[in-house]
N, C-alpha and C positions, 0 to 999 in steps of 0.2 A: 446458738439456738435460732431456728427460723422464726422470723417475726410473723405477725398475723397475716400480712399481705402475701408473704411467701407461702405460708401454709394454705392460704386461699387458692393461690395459683396452682399448687401442687396437690390439692386434696383428692382428685380423682383423675384417671386417664381421660383423654378426650373422647367424646362420643364418636361412634363411627360416622363417616361422612355419608350424606344422603346419596344413594345410588352411585357410590364411588366418586362423587364430586366433592373435592376438598374445599371448594368455595362455598357450596350450598348457601345457607342464609347466615353463615357465621361471620364474625369479625376476624380479620386476619391480623395476627401479631407477628410482624416480619423482622428478622434480623438483617441489618443492612451491611454487615461486615465491618471491618476496622476503619473504613472510610474511603480507601482508594476504590475507584469505580470498578476496576477489574476484579475486585473481590466481592462485588454485589452479584448474588446468584440470580439466575433468570426468573425463578419463581417469585422471588421477592420483588424484582423490578416489575413484573406483570401485575402483581397486586397493588403496587404503588401507583402504577399508570392507570389502572382501570377503576380504582375506588372513586366513589362519589365524594368521600371526605376522608382525609388523612389526618392523623393526630400524632403528636410526639413532642418531645423536648425540642426547643428551638435549635440547640446545639447539634441534635441528631438530624432533624429535618434539613438543616443547611447542607448536609452532604448529598442529599437527593432532591434538592429544591427544584431542579429543572424537570423532574419526572412526572409529578402529579398533573393530571388533567382536570381533577375535581378540586374542591375547596381544601385548604390546608389550615388546620388549627394547631398553633404552636403554644407551648407553655414553658414555664420554669417551675421550680419547686414550689413557689408560693401560690401559683394560680393553677396548678395541675388539676385540683378537684373541680373547679369551675369549668375548666376547659374540657375535661372528660365528661362532665354533665352535658355540655353542649354537644359533644360528640355522640353521647348516648341518645340524646333527643333525635339527632339525625338518623341514627341507626334504627331507632324505634319507629321512625316514620317510613322505613322501608329502604333507606339508602344503604349502599355497600360501603362498609367502613374498614379502613386499614390503619393499624397502629404501628409505628416504626420504632425500633429499638436498636441500640448500637450493638455491633458484633453479632453474637448469637444469644437470643434470649435465655437459653439454657445455661449460659456461663455466668451472667451477672445481671439478668434483667427481670428476675421474678418479682421484685417489689413493684415495678411499674406494671408488669403483666397482671399482678394481683389487683392493682388499681383499675386497670381496664376491665377485668372480669367483674369487679365490684360495681363498676359504673353501668355496664350494659346488661340487658336482659336477653341475651342471646349467646349461643356457644362462641367461644374464642379458640381459634386454631393457631398454633405456633408454626411459623415457617422458619426453620433453622437458618442460620447464616454462618459465615466464617468468623471465628473469634480471634481476637488478638492473642489469646492464650495459645491457640493452635499455631499461629505464626511464630510466637516466641519459642514454643517447644521445638518447632522445626529449626529455627535459627540457632538455638542452643543445643540441638541434638539431645534432647531429653524426652524420650518416649513417654507419652501420657500414661501408659499402663504402668510405668515405673516411677510415676510422679504423684505428688499430693497437690491438688489444686485447691486454693482457698481464695475467695474474694473478700476483701475488706471494704469494698466499695458499696457500702450499705449504711443506712442510718441506724443509730442505736449502739448498744454495747457490742464489743467484739471479743468477749472473754472466751467463748467457745472456739472461735476461729484462731485466736492466738495460741490457745492450748493445743490445738491440732498442729500448728506449725512447730511449736516447741517439741512435741512428741515425735514428729516426723523428720526434723532436720538432721542431716547426716545419714539417715537411713534411706530416705526417698529424695528424689529431686523435688524441689518446691517451685510451684508456679503460682505467683501471687499477683493479684490485682490490688494495688495500694488504694488508700482512701485519701484524696486531697483534703486538707494538707496536714492532718494530724497523724496519719499513719502512712507516711511515705517510705520509700525503700530504706532510708537510713534508720527510721524509727523501728521498722521490722527487724533490721539487722541488730540494732542495739538491744531490743527485747530478747532476741534469740540468744545473743551472747550472755546477757544477764542471767539467762536460765540454762547456761552450760554448753551452748553450741561452740564448736571449734571456730575461732576467728579466722583460721586459714582456709576455710571452705571457699571454693570459687563461687563468685556471685556475678551475675550479669544484669544490667538494667537496660531495657530497650525503651526508647521513646519514639512516639509517632510512627509506630509500625505500619509499613506499606506506603507511607507518604514520602514525598521528596525530602522532608525534614527528618527522616528516620535517622536515629543515632543509636549506637551501642557502646556501653561502658563495661569493660572487663575489669573486675576488681576482686577483692576478697570481702568476706563478711566483716572482718575486723576494720578494714579501711572504710567500708560503707557505713559502719556504725558511727564514724566520725561526723556524719551528717544528721545524726538524730537530734530531735528537739524542734520546737516551734510548731505553729499551726497556720502559717500563711505561705503564700507563693514565694516570698522572698527568703523563707527559712530552709528551702531545699534547692539543691542544684538541678533537680529533675522536674519535669513538667507533670501536669495532671494526667497526661496520657502516657503513663509509664507502666511497664510490666517488670516485675522482679523475678529472676530465676536464681535459685541457689542449688548448685549441683551437689549430689550426694557424694560421700567419700568413696 
């Protein structure tokens, strides 16, 4: 079930841009892609370069740290509210603001997008990016129209997301963004098998997509379930930058 921030970000369509100008007086929420610079779209780069102030999680900003010409405000989970308040003050004073999000905001970024919208008193426009989900679908040759995409990379309970995966497994390809580190690929596989999924289904885990450290693990749902359990980085053989693909029968 969408949380309050996700509902806030998705409550209405974006207002039309003034005189066809997508920038107008809005805050830009740009997806920077999966991290490799060649996957950063030109529109996103332009908004990052020209903004008076850029805001985002430090782990995201690091990928584009050489691009901003204005001030950069970085945050973590604990100080994101205070950082976004500072960002909102700058925007309210008439400065151009850009928020940066990993991948494509439409794939796994609506919680932070909702926080940005809640903080600022101006329209927020999403500049889509390339998502690691799109890259994983290409690598695994699983067309997105024949797949079920679920992100577990969100705070709160995941009952609805897990139910969706249980219902779709075996019928549709599954494209899953795990949650570090309590819902990693092994945990997802174990949960699916516990609810009747075929342990022999082909599963692929991609790590660090588009980076030099990119790795691919070809396995089965049953073998992957052997890595279930734990809630820390040492409890899974996979990194926090992983995508799970389970191919349909």
